[in-house]
VOFILO-740990 format. One line per field, with one value per residue: residue number from 1; residue in three letters; chain; z, y, x of N, C-alpha, C in turn. Coordinates in steps of 0.1 Angstrom, whole numbers, always signed. Atoms other than C-alpha are relative to their C-alpha. Layout:
<mardos>
zamar: NUM; ... .
pakol: ALA; ... .
doza: A; ... .
n_c3: Z; ... .
n_c2: Y; ... .
n_c1: X; ... .
ca_c3: Z; ... .
ca_c2: Y; ... .
ca_c1: X; ... .
c_c3: Z; ... .
c_c2: Y; ... .
c_c1: X; ... .
</mardos>
This chain:
<mardos>
zamar: 1; 2; 3; 4; 5; 6; 7; 8; 9; 10; 11; 12; 13; 14; 15; 16; 17; 18; 19; 20; 21; 22; 23; 24; 25; 26; 27; 28; 29; 30; 31; 32; 33; 34; 35; 36; 37; 38; 39; 40; 41; 42; 43; 44; 45; 46; 47; 48; 49; 50; 51; 52; 53; 54; 55; 56; 57; 58; 59; 60; 61; 62; 63; 64; 65; 66; 67; 68; 69; 70; 71; 72; 73; 74; 75; 76; 77; 78; 79; 80; 81; 82; 83; 84; 85; 86; 87; 88; 89; 90; 91; 92; 93; 94; 95; 96; 97; 98; 99; 100; 101; 102; 103; 104; 105; 106; 107; 108; 109; 110; 111; 112; 113; 114; 115; 116; 117; 118; 119; 120; 121; 122; 123; 124; 125; 126; 127; 128; 129; 130; 131; 132; 133; 134; 135; 136; 137; 138; 139; 140; 141; 142; 143; 144; 145; 146; 147; 148; 149; 150; 151; 152; 153; 154; 155; 156; 157; 158; 159; 160; 161; 162; 163; 164; 165; 166; 167; 168; 169; 170; 171; 172; 173; 174; 175; 176; 177; 178; 179; 180; 181; 182; 183; 184; 185; 186; 187; 188; 189; 190; 191; 192; 193; 194; 195; 196; 197; 198; 199; 200; 201; 202; 203; 204; 205; 206; 207; 208; 209; 210; 211; 212; 213; 214; 215; 216; 217; 218; 219; 220; 221; 222; 223; 224; 225; 226; 227; 228; 229; 230; 231; 232; 233; 234; 235; 236; 237; 238; 239; 240; 241; 242; 243; 244; 245; 246; 247; 248; 249; 250; 251; 252; 253; 254; 255; 256; 257; 258; 259; 260; 261; 262; 263; 264; 265; 266; 267; 268; 269; 270; 271; 272; 273; 274; 275; 276; 277; 278; 279; 280; 281; 282; 283; 284; 285; 286; 287; 288; 289; 290; 291; 292; 293; 294; 295; 296; 297; 298; 299; 300; 301; 302; 303; 304; 305; 306; 307; 308; 309; 310; 311; 312; 313; 314; 315; 316; 317; 318; 319; 320; 321; 322; 323; 324; 325; 326; 327; 328; 329; 330; 331; 332; 333; 334; 335; 336; 337; 338; 339; 340; 341 .
pakol: MET; GLY; TYR; ARG; VAL; ALA; VAL; ILE; GLY; ALA; THR; GLY; ASN; VAL; GLY; ARG; GLN; MET; LEU; SER; ILE; LEU; SER; GLU; ARG; ASP; PHE; PRO; VAL; ASP; GLU; VAL; ALA; ALA; LEU; ALA; SER; GLU; ARG; SER; VAL; GLY; SER; ALA; ILE; SER; PHE; GLY; GLU; ASP; THR; THR; LEU; LYS; VAL; ARG; ASP; LEU; ALA; THR; PHE; ASP; PHE; ASN; GLY; TRP; ASP; ILE; ALA; LEU; SER; SER; PRO; GLY; ALA; SER; VAL; SER; ALA; LYS; PHE; SER; PRO; ARG; ALA; ALA; ALA; ALA; GLY; CYS; VAL; VAL; ILE; ASP; ASN; THR; SER; HIS; PHE; ARG; MET; ASP; PRO; LEU; VAL; PRO; LEU; VAL; VAL; PRO; GLU; VAL; ASN; PRO; ASP; ALA; ILE; ALA; ASN; TYR; THR; LYS; LYS; GLY; ILE; ILE; ALA; ASN; PRO; ASN; CYS; SER; THR; ILE; GLN; MET; VAL; VAL; ALA; LEU; LYS; PRO; LEU; HIS; GLN; ARG; PHE; LYS; ILE; LYS; ARG; VAL; VAL; VAL; SER; THR; TYR; GLN; SER; THR; SER; GLY; ALA; GLY; LYS; GLU; GLY; MET; ASP; GLU; LEU; PHE; ASN; GLN; THR; ARG; GLY; ILE; TYR; MET; ASN; GLU; PRO; LEU; SER; LYS; THR; GLN; HIS; LYS; PHE; THR; LYS; GLN; ILE; ALA; PHE; ASN; VAL; ILE; PRO; HIS; ILE; ASP; VAL; PHE; MET; ASP; ASP; GLY; ALA; THR; LYS; GLU; GLU; TRP; LYS; MET; THR; ALA; GLU; THR; ARG; LYS; ILE; LEU; ASP; PRO; ASN; ILE; ALA; VAL; HIS; ALA; ASN; CYS; ALA; ARG; VAL; PRO; SER; PHE; ILE; GLY; HIS; ALA; GLU; TYR; ILE; ASN; ILE; GLU; THR; GLU; SER; PRO; ILE; THR; ASP; ALA; GLU; ALA; ARG; GLU; VAL; LEU; ARG; ARG; ALA; LYS; GLY; VAL; VAL; VAL; VAL; ASP; MET; ARG; GLU; ASN; GLU; GLY; TYR; VAL; THR; PRO; ALA; GLU; CYS; ALA; GLY; GLU; ASP; PRO; VAL; TYR; VAL; SER; ARG; ILE; ARG; ARG; ASP; PHE; THR; VAL; ALA; ASN; GLY; LEU; SER; PHE; TRP; CYS; VAL; SER; ASP; ASN; LEU; ARG; LYS; GLY; ALA; ALA; LEU; ASN; ALA; VAL; GLN; ILE; ALA; GLU; VAL; LEU; ALA; GLU; LYS; TYR; LEU; LYS; LYS .
doza: A; A; A; A; A; A; A; A; A; A; A; A; A; A; A; A; A; A; A; A; A; A; A; A; A; A; A; A; A; A; A; A; A; A; A; A; A; A; A; A; A; A; A; A; A; A; A; A; A; A; A; A; A; A; A; A; A; A; A; A; A; A; A; A; A; A; A; A; A; A; A; A; A; A; A; A; A; A; A; A; A; A; A; A; A; A; A; A; A; A; A; A; A; A; A; A; A; A; A; A; A; A; A; A; A; A; A; A; A; A; A; A; A; A; A; A; A; A; A; A; A; A; A; A; A; A; A; A; A; A; A; A; A; A; A; A; A; A; A; A; A; A; A; A; A; A; A; A; A; A; A; A; A; A; A; A; A; A; A; A; A; A; A; A; A; A; A; A; A; A; A; A; A; A; A; A; A; A; A; A; A; A; A; A; A; A; A; A; A; A; A; A; A; A; A; A; A; A; A; A; A; A; A; A; A; A; A; A; A; A; A; A; A; A; A; A; A; A; A; A; A; A; A; A; A; A; A; A; A; A; A; A; A; A; A; A; A; A; A; A; A; A; A; A; A; A; A; A; A; A; A; A; A; A; A; A; A; A; A; A; A; A; A; A; A; A; A; A; A; A; A; A; A; A; A; A; A; A; A; A; A; A; A; A; A; A; A; A; A; A; A; A; A; A; A; A; A; A; A; A; A; A; A; A; A; A; A; A; A; A; A; A; A; A; A; A; A; A; A; A; A; A; A; A; A; A; A; A; A; A; A; A; A; A; A; A; A; A; A; A; A .
n_c3: -6; +10; +5; +0; +13; +2; +14; +5; +15; -2; +10; +14; +9; -8; -17; +2; +4; -12; -12; +5; +3; -11; -8; +9; +2; -10; -5; -16; -11; -12; +2; +15; -5; +16; -1; +9; +0; -13; +3; +4; -17; -4; +10; -2; +13; +0; -3; +0; +2; -12; -7; +4; -9; -1; +4; -13; +9; +3; -5; -14; +0; -8; +7; -10; +1; +12; +10; +16; +2; +13; +0; +19; -2; +8; -5; -11; -15; +1; -1; -13; -13; +2; -11; -19; -1; -2; -12; -12; -1; +4; +13; +15; +12; +1; +13; +0; +8; -10; -3; +7; +4; -16; -5; -8; -2; +13; +11; -1; +5; -9; +11; +12; -7; -11; -9; -2; -14; -13; -3; -8; -9; +1; -4; -5; +12; +15; +17; +7; +9; +7; +4; +18; +0; -14; +4; +11; -3; -3; +11; +3; -7; +6; +16; -7; -6; +9; +17; +3; +4; +7; +4; +0; +4; -5; +2; -7; +1; -15; -8; -10; -14; -4; -3; -13; +2; +6; +15; +4; +4; +16; +14; -1; +4; +11; +12; -2; +2; +12; +6; -7; +4; -12; +4; -11; -12; -1; -16; +1; +6; -4; +12; +7; +6; +1; -3; +8; +21; +5; -5; -1; +1; -6; -10; -10; +2; +12; -3; +14; +16; +5; -12; -11; -9; +0; +12; -6; -13; +8; +4; -11; -5; +7; +2; -17; -8; +9; +8; +4; +14; +13; +3; +0; +5; -8; +5; -12; +5; -11; +6; -1; -10; -15; -7; +5; +12; +11; +9; +11; -4; +9; -3; +8; -9; +8; +3; +6; -6; +10; -5; -6; -13; -9; -7; -9; -11; -2; -5; -11; -7; -14; +0; +12; +8; +13; +7; +10; +7; +18; +9; -3; -16; -4; -3; -8; -2; -12; -5; -7; -12; -5; -12; -2; -4; +10; +15; +10; +12; +14; +8; -3; +11; +2; +5; +9; -2; -8; -1; -10; -6; -2; -9; -9; -9; -14; -1; -9; -9; -6; -16; -5; -2; +3; -10; -9; +3; +2; -16; -11; -2; -4; -18; -3; +0; -14; -14; +4; -2; -9; -11; -4; -15 .
n_c2: -16; -10; -6; -14; +0; -18; -2; -9; -3; +4; -9; +1; +5; +11; +4; +5; +15; +10; +1; +7; +13; +12; +4; +8; +15; +6; +3; +4; -14; -7; -12; -6; -9; -7; -11; -9; -17; -6; -6; +15; -1; -3; +5; +12; +4; +9; +14; +10; -6; -5; -4; -12; -1; -15; -1; -4; -5; +8; -3; +2; +17; +7; +11; +7; +9; +0; +11; -1; -8; -6; -13; -11; -16; -6; +8; -6; +2; +15; +1; -6; +9; +15; +3; +1; +9; +7; -6; +1; +20; +5; +5; -9; +3; -15; +1; -11; +8; -1; +11; +11; +5; +4; +20; +8; +0; +7; -9; +15; +3; +16; +12; +3; +4; -1; +1; -15; -7; +5; -13; -9; +0; -6; -18; +3; -6; +4; -14; +3; -8; -14; +2; +1; +12; +14; +7; +4; +9; +8; +13; +6; +11; +12; +2; +0; +16; +14; -4; -6; -13; -7; -13; -1; -11; -2; -14; +1; -10; -4; -1; -9; +1; +1; -11; -1; -10; -15; +1; +4; -10; -7; +4; -1; -13; -4; +2; -9; -13; -2; +0; -9; -7; -9; -3; +12; -8; -1; +1; +14; +2; +10; +5; -13; -6; +1; +12; +4; +2; -1; +10; -6; +9; -2; +3; -3; -6; +7; +4; -9; +8; -4; +9; -8; +7; +12; +11; +1; +8; +8; +8; +5; +13; +15; +9; +3; +9; +11; +4; -11; +3; -4; -17; -3; -12; -5; -8; +1; -12; -1; +3; -5; +11; -2; +12; +13; +1; +10; +0; +10; +10; +8; +11; +9; +11; +7; +12; -1; -6; -2; -6; +8; +4; -18; -6; +7; +1; -12; +3; +10; -13; -12; -17; -2; +5; -2; -2; -2; +12; -3; -4; -19; +0; +16; +0; -8; -11; -8; -3; +9; +4; -8; +5; +17; +10; +8; -7; +2; +2; +0; -1; +7; +5; +0; -5; +10; -5; +2; +12; +1; -8; +0; -12; -4; -13; +0; -11; +7; -13; -5; -7; +13; +13; -10; -9; +4; +20; +3; -4; +9; +12; +1; +1; +11; +11; -5; +5; +14; +12; -7; -1; +6; -3 .
n_c1: -4; -6; -14; -1; -6; -2; +1; -4; +4; +12; +5; -8; +10; -3; +3; +21; -1; -4; +14; +10; -5; +4; +11; +5; -8; -2; -16; -1; -8; +6; +2; -5; -2; +0; -10; -3; -3; +1; +14; +9; +0; +6; +8; +4; -6; +7; -7; +9; +9; +4; -12; +1; -13; -2; -14; -8; -15; -12; -11; +2; -4; -9; -3; -3; +12; +10; -5; +0; +4; -1; -6; -3; +2; -10; -18; -11; +1; -3; -15; +1; +5; -4; -11; +5; +13; -2; -9; +8; +5; +10; -4; +6; -4; -2; +10; -6; -11; -9; -8; +5; -15; -13; -6; +5; +17; +4; +11; +9; +13; +2; +3; -16; -9; +8; -15; -11; +7; -7; -11; +7; -5; -12; +4; +15; +8; +1; +2; +9; -2; +8; +10; -3; -11; +9; +7; -8; -7; +5; +0; -14; +1; +8; -3; -13; -5; +6; -5; -13; -1; -19; -3; +16; +1; +15; +9; +9; +4; +4; +10; -2; +1; -17; +0; +8; +10; -2; +0; +14; +6; -2; +9; +12; +2; +0; +14; +8; -4; +2; +13; +0; -9; -13; -12; -11; -2; -9; -2; -6; -17; -5; -4; -8; +10; +14; +8; +12; +0; -9; -10; -16; -11; -10; +2; -8; -9; -6; -12; -10; +4; +11; +6; +7; -5; +9; -9; -11; +5; +6; -12; -6; +8; +7; -13; -2; +11; -3; -15; -12; -6; +10; -1; +13; +1; +12; +6; +10; +9; +9; +8; +10; +9; -3; +0; +1; -13; +2; -16; -4; -16; -3; -11; -9; -5; -12; +11; +11; +8; +5; +6; +7; -4; -2; +12; +8; -11; +3; +15; -4; -8; +11; -4; +2; +9; -2; +13; -10; +9; -3; +13; +4; +0; -7; -16; +2; -4; -3; +14; +9; -5; -2; +3; -2; -15; -11; -6; +9; -8; +4; -9; -9; -4; -11; -7; -6; -13; -7; -3; +10; +5; +13; +3; +11; +8; -1; +4; +1; -3; -15; +1; +2; -9; -10; -6; +8; -4; -18; -9; +9; -3; -15; +1; +2; -9; -9; +12; +2; -14; -6; -3; +10; +9 .
ca_c3: +263; +235; +220; +229; +196; +192; +156; +148; +123; +130; +114; +78; +52; +62; +99; +93; +71; +100; +126; +101; +92; +126; +135; +103; +106; +141; +154; +191; +211; +245; +237; +209; +213; +179; +180; +161; +163; +194; +167; +165; +203; +215; +183; +177; +153; +145; +154; +141; +138; +175; +190; +193; +203; +214; +197; +219; +216; +201; +212; +251; +245; +267; +248; +278; +280; +242; +220; +184; +171; +136; +124; +89; +101; +74; +73; +94; +126; +118; +121; +155; +174; +158; +176; +210; +204; +199; +228; +253; +236; +214; +182; +150; +119; +100; +68; +61; +36; +66; +75; +44; +33; +68; +67; +97; +94; +71; +45; +47; +26; +41; +8; -6; +25; +57; +74; +70; +102; +127; +119; +137; +167; +156; +158; +171; +136; +103; +71; +55; +15; -9; -21; -61; -48; -23; -54; -80; -60; -47; -82; -91; -62; -80; -116; -97; -78; -115; -141; -126; -131; -151; -158; -150; -168; -150; -157; -128; -129; -93; -76; -58; -24; -24; -22; +11; +15; +5; -32; -32; -23; -52; -78; -62; -65; -96; -115; -98; -106; -143; -147; -128; -151; -122; -129; -113; -80; -73; -34; -44; -44; -38; -74; -99; -122; -129; -120; -135; -170; -168; -164; -146; -154; -122; -84; -57; -59; -91; -86; -108; -132; -141; -122; -97; -65; -65; -95; -75; -46; -71; -81; -44; -29; -53; -52; -10; -9; -38; -53; -55; -88; -109; -128; -125; -145; -131; -147; -122; -134; -110; -127; -124; -98; -60; -50; -64; -85; -119; -134; -166; -157; -181; -176; -189; -173; -177; -178; -207; -200; -214; -210; -200; -174; -160; -156; -139; -116; -110; -99; -70; -59; -21; -25; -60; -81; -119; -137; -174; -198; -231; -240; -231; -194; -189; -168; -135; -130; -100; -98; -92; -66; -47; -9; -17; -5; -33; -63; -94; -124; -159; -194; -189; -222; -243; -251; -282; -282; -259; -256; -226; -219; -205; -194; -175; -157; -122; -102; -65; -35; -25; +9; +17; +4; -7; +28; +59; +52; +44; +82; +99; +80; +92; +130; +122; +116; +147; +168; +156; +156; +176; +201; +215; +247 .
ca_c2: -123; -94; -71; -31; -21; +22; +36; +62; +87; +79; +106; +101; +87; +55; +55; +53; +25; +9; +11; -3; -30; -44; -43; -57; -88; -91; -86; -99; -61; -51; -19; +4; +37; +66; +90; +120; +157; +178; +196; +164; +162; +151; +146; +115; +88; +57; +20; -2; +2; +11; +23; +58; +65; +101; +110; +111; +131; +112; +135; +130; +90; +66; +33; +14; -19; -10; -44; -33; -1; +10; +37; +65; +96; +108; +94; +128; +119; +81; +85; +104; +82; +47; +42; +56; +35; +4; +14; +9; -29; -20; -38; -9; -18; +14; +24; +53; +52; +60; +24; +6; +4; -2; -36; -41; -37; -61; -49; -73; -82; -115; -134; -129; -132; -137; -148; -117; -107; -128; -100; -76; -80; -62; -27; -39; -26; -37; -17; -20; -12; +12; +9; +6; -22; -43; -48; -57; -81; -97; -113; -115; -139; -171; -164; -157; -193; -211; -192; -175; -136; -119; -88; -68; -34; -16; +18; +29; +49; +61; +73; +107; +93; +85; +117; +117; +138; +171; +152; +141; +171; +192; +169; +174; +211; +213; +195; +215; +246; +236; +228; +257; +280; +289; +299; +271; +280; +291; +283; +241; +228; +190; +184; +201; +203; +207; +171; +171; +159; +153; +128; +139; +113; +122; +111; +123; +139; +136; +116; +124; +96; +111; +84; +98; +88; +67; +49; +42; +29; +5; -13; -12; -27; -54; -65; -62; -85; -104; -115; -89; -107; -94; -62; -39; -8; +14; +43; +59; +87; +102; +97; +117; +90; +91; +53; +24; +20; +5; -8; -27; -53; -68; -98; -117; -148; -177; -206; -208; -191; -192; -170; -201; -212; -176; -172; -205; -201; -164; -179; -202; -171; -159; -125; -127; -125; -131; -118; -120; -131; -111; -92; -59; -54; -90; -71; -51; -13; +13; +23; -11; -22; +3; -8; -45; -68; -86; -77; -76; -91; -89; -88; -114; -121; -130; -112; -126; -99; -115; -153; -157; -130; -121; -89; -81; -54; -51; -32; -31; -2; +14; +28; -11; -40; -7; +4; -4; -44; -47; -33; -55; -86; -82; -77; -107; -129; -111; -122; -157; -170; -142; -126; -150; -144 .
ca_c1: -70; -64; -37; -33; -30; -23; -32; -9; -21; -55; -73; -57; -75; -50; -56; -93; -88; -70; -97; -122; -100; -94; -128; -139; -112; -121; -83; -81; -79; -85; -84; -72; -61; -65; -34; -30; -16; -22; -49; -70; -67; -101; -120; -143; -132; -150; -137; -162; -200; -207; -173; -167; -127; -119; -83; -53; -21; +9; +30; +24; +18; +29; +37; +45; +22; +5; +14; +9; +12; -2; +15; +8; +14; +42; +78; +92; +69; +73; +112; +104; +79; +83; +116; +98; +72; +93; +118; +88; +82; +54; +61; +54; +42; +50; +29; +55; +83; +108; +124; +114; +155; +168; +184; +174; +137; +120; +97; +66; +37; +22; +11; +51; +73; +54; +88; +104; +83; +103; +133; +109; +132; +158; +144; +109; +96; +83; +79; +47; +56; +48; +13; +19; +49; +23; +1; +26; +45; +16; +7; +41; +48; +27; +41; +82; +81; +65; +83; +116; +109; +141; +128; +96; +87; +54; +35; +15; -19; -21; -52; -51; -59; -20; -14; -36; -70; -55; -47; -84; -96; -78; -91; -125; -122; -108; -133; -159; -142; -141; -175; -183; -161; -135; -102; -75; -69; -36; -38; -34; +0; -6; +2; +29; +0; -36; -49; -85; -91; -56; -24; +9; +38; +52; +50; +72; +107; +127; +164; +198; +189; +156; +136; +113; +114; +80; +98; +128; +107; +89; +124; +142; +110; +103; +141; +141; +106; +111; +144; +172; +182; +148; +152; +124; +120; +89; +68; +45; +18; -8; -44; -77; -93; -101; -97; -80; -41; -40; -8; +2; +29; +50; +74; +101; +109; +136; +109; +85; +54; +21; -10; -28; -6; +0; -38; -43; -11; -28; -63; -44; -25; -38; -48; -55; -85; -84; -111; -99; -132; -115; -151; -166; -162; -145; -116; -118; -112; -100; -139; -149; -123; -126; -134; -124; -93; -80; -56; -79; -55; -69; -58; -37; -15; +13; +43; +56; +86; +107; +113; +91; +71; +36; +16; -13; -36; -34; -57; -60; -72; -41; -61; -68; -47; -19; -15; -41; -48; -12; -4; -34; -23; +11; -5; -21; +8; +28; -1; -5; +35; +50; +35; +11; -10 .
c_c3: -15; -3; +3; -11; -1; -17; +0; -13; -3; -8; -20; -5; +5; +10; +1; -2; +14; +10; -3; -4; +11; +5; -9; +1; +14; +8; +16; +9; +12; +2; -11; +5; -14; +7; -10; +6; +8; -8; -3; +15; +0; -9; +0; -14; +1; +2; -2; +0; +13; +9; -4; +9; -6; -5; +9; -5; -1; +8; +14; +1; +5; -8; +10; +2; -13; -8; -12; +2; -19; -3; -19; +3; -7; +3; +11; +14; +2; +8; +15; +10; -3; +7; +11; -3; +4; +9; +13; -6; -4; -14; -16; -12; -7; -17; -4; -9; +10; +1; -11; -6; +8; -1; +9; +7; -10; -1; +0; -8; +3; -9; -7; +10; +14; +7; +6; +15; +13; +1; +7; +11; +3; +3; +5; -13; -11; -10; -6; -16; -9; -11; -15; +3; +3; -16; -13; +11; +5; -11; -10; +8; -9; -11; +4; +2; -10; -7; +0; -6; -6; +4; +6; -6; +4; +0; +10; -6; +9; +1; +4; +12; +3; +1; +13; -4; -7; -19; -7; -1; -12; -14; +0; -4; -11; -12; +2; -3; -18; -7; +6; -12; +9; -5; +9; +11; +2; +14; +2; -3; -2; -13; -5; -11; -3; +0; -4; -14; -3; +7; +2; +2; +8; +18; +11; -8; -12; +4; -10; -10; -9; +5; +11; +11; +4; -10; +8; +11; -5; -2; +12; +7; -3; +2; +16; -2; -4; -6; -5; -13; -12; +0; +0; -5; +3; -9; +4; -3; +9; -10; +9; +12; +15; +8; -8; -11; -6; +2; -8; +3; -11; +4; -7; +10; -8; -5; -12; +7; -13; +5; +13; +15; +13; +8; +9; +14; +13; +11; +17; +8; +14; -4; -11; -7; -12; -7; -18; -10; -14; -10; +8; +19; +8; +8; +13; +1; +13; +5; +7; +13; +12; +16; -1; +2; -11; -10; -10; -11; -11; -14; -2; -18; -7; -5; -10; -4; +3; -3; +7; +9; -1; +11; +3; +7; +12; +8; +21; +15; +7; +15; +8; -4; +4; +14; +11; +4; -1; +16; +5; -6; +7; +18; +1; +6; +14; +3; +0; +6; +9; +15; +8; +16; +7 .
c_c2: +0; +5; +20; +9; +23; +3; +14; +6; -2; +9; +3; -8; -15; -8; -3; -12; -8; -3; -6; -12; -7; +1; -10; -15; -5; -3; +3; +16; -2; +12; +7; +17; +10; +10; +9; +12; +7; +8; -7; -3; -3; -3; -16; -8; -15; -13; -9; +7; +4; +7; +15; -2; +16; -1; +6; +4; -9; +6; -6; -16; -8; -14; -9; -13; +3; -14; +3; +18; +2; +10; +7; +11; +11; -5; +15; -6; -11; +0; +5; -12; -15; -9; +0; -11; -19; -3; -4; -15; +1; -1; +12; -6; +14; -1; +14; -7; -3; -10; -8; -9; -3; -14; -7; +2; -5; +8; -11; +3; -17; -11; -1; -6; +2; -2; +3; +6; -2; +9; +10; +5; +8; +16; +3; +6; -5; +7; -7; +8; +6; -5; -8; -14; -10; -2; -8; -10; -11; -7; -3; -11; -14; +0; +4; -13; -10; +2; +6; +16; +8; +15; +11; +19; +4; +13; -2; +12; -1; +9; +15; -3; -1; +8; +7; +7; +12; -4; +0; +13; +10; -7; +2; +14; +4; -1; +5; +14; +0; -1; +11; +14; +7; -2; -10; +9; -5; -5; -20; -2; -12; -8; +8; +7; +0; -19; -2; -1; -2; -11; +7; -14; +3; -2; -1; +7; -9; -1; +4; -10; +5; -6; +12; -12; -15; -11; -10; -13; -17; -12; -4; -9; -12; -7; -2; -13; -7; -11; +15; -2; +8; +18; +11; +14; +7; +16; +4; +12; +0; +4; +10; -6; +6; -11; -11; +6; -8; +1; -13; -5; -7; -8; -8; -10; -13; -17; +4; -1; +4; +6; -8; -5; +10; -2; -13; -2; +11; -4; -10; +5; +2; +15; +3; -3; +3; +3; +6; -4; +9; +4; +11; -6; -13; +5; +9; +17; +6; +3; -9; -8; +3; +0; -19; -2; -2; +8; -7; -5; -5; +2; -3; -9; -1; +12; -6; +11; -1; -15; -7; +9; +1; +14; -1; +12; -5; +13; -4; +19; +2; +9; -14; -12; +11; +6; -7; -15; +0; +0; -12; -13; -5; -4; -12; -12; +3; -8; -16; -6; +8; +6; -4; +1; -14 .
c_c1: +4; +10; -6; +4; -6; -2; +2; -5; -15; -9; +1; -8; +9; -4; -16; -2; +3; -7; -8; +3; +1; -12; -8; +4; -3; +13; -6; +3; -10; -3; +11; -5; +4; +7; +4; +8; -2; -14; -11; -4; -19; -12; -3; +7; -8; +9; -15; -15; -5; +9; +4; +15; +1; +18; +11; +12; +9; +13; +3; -4; +7; +0; +2; -13; -10; +11; +5; -3; +0; +3; -3; -1; +8; +9; +1; -6; -4; +15; +2; -5; -3; +11; -5; -6; +5; +13; -8; -6; -13; +6; -9; -1; -5; +0; +11; +11; +15; +12; -1; +14; +4; +0; -6; -14; -4; -12; -10; -13; -3; -3; +11; +10; -3; +15; +8; -5; +6; +14; -4; +9; +14; +0; -13; -10; -3; -10; -11; +4; -5; -14; +2; +8; -9; -5; +6; +5; -12; -8; +10; +7; -2; +11; +16; +2; -4; +13; +16; -6; +16; -4; -16; +2; -19; +2; -11; -13; -8; -9; +5; +2; +16; +3; -6; -16; +3; +4; -17; -8; +4; -4; -15; -3; +4; -11; -10; +3; +1; -12; -7; +12; +7; +14; +5; +5; +11; +10; +1; +13; -2; +9; +7; -9; -12; -3; -14; +3; +17; +9; +13; +10; +9; -3; +13; +13; +5; +17; +5; -2; -10; -14; -6; +1; -11; +3; +10; -5; -6; +12; +6; -8; +2; +14; +3; -10; -1; +12; +15; +8; -11; +5; -13; +4; -16; -2; -11; -6; -12; -18; -13; -13; -1; +9; +8; +11; -4; +14; -1; +10; +5; +15; +7; +5; +10; -6; -7; -11; -9; -13; -10; +3; -1; -15; -4; +9; -7; -13; +0; +4; -7; +3; -2; -16; +0; -13; +5; -10; +4; -14; +1; -1; +4; +14; -6; +12; +0; -14; -5; +9; +8; -11; +2; +17; +7; +6; -6; +14; -11; +5; +9; +6; +10; +10; +6; +12; +13; +1; -17; -7; -17; -4; -13; -1; +0; -9; -5; -8; +9; -7; +1; +10; +14; +0; -6; -6; +11; +1; -13; +1; +14; -2; -5; +6; +8; -8; +0; +14; +5; -3; -12; -1; -6 .
</mardos>
């Protein structure tokens, strides 16, 4: 016997990936509903290779009798509809930022803190972390278990898909315009400055201390998921790529650490693939991780400026592990351990 699963925001980048991954991983479904705003109602969307779903209206959808909702419609929409679905008895796995720091809502990465899923009963909602946080904590967890991380400094290089389809379109259109010798369009506003052939040290809004909210998210979410005693300093930049986030991560640990020990720990870690050959092409880039599930780690080396320091390069597909895959993995644990039929 399977589950009735609703995908909220099914027409967006992440929603489409959720539908695809549900099918790829043979999640036990009896019925799937693709939900979006009224303007998308009636349009067709793929679920696996052989099934096409008609998009239904989120505003009028009745969640009674549905088991799980995978939600990625934007924070303001989720704030309204995720509680409504939960009140109808449908457990919501929410990919937006709205519920992440709610103390009654578990914030989960299955490779890191799967036991937190048990707390879904408090509000009927489980939060998916920020994409850049997810890939980082997957790599940090085994190192923290072995060496006890005290401090993290991370610099991110985040693709335009992190800003949705509009962000990817803006990169494409600006790049084409530059090659066609056209003036930069003044009608595109997804990014604060030109993204084509450029790097923007600004993701989300600025906060009073000078950090952006994206940087704050990485700090707050890492502490909630992994350990509240870890000090985290994040620097987040948008780069002109379409899919795949990259991060340079520097850690300081309580216990002595070597690059060889760290490499062996990471090789055994669930969800991590180490590609670290210290030669030309002996590392993974964002372009190579697109469409892949693991978190790839390369360039592992000691940081000799502190007693117990290490740095490494980390890339992952932000639409898959950074969003849709993580949500489906949460659903898998939820179905196996808590919603058994």
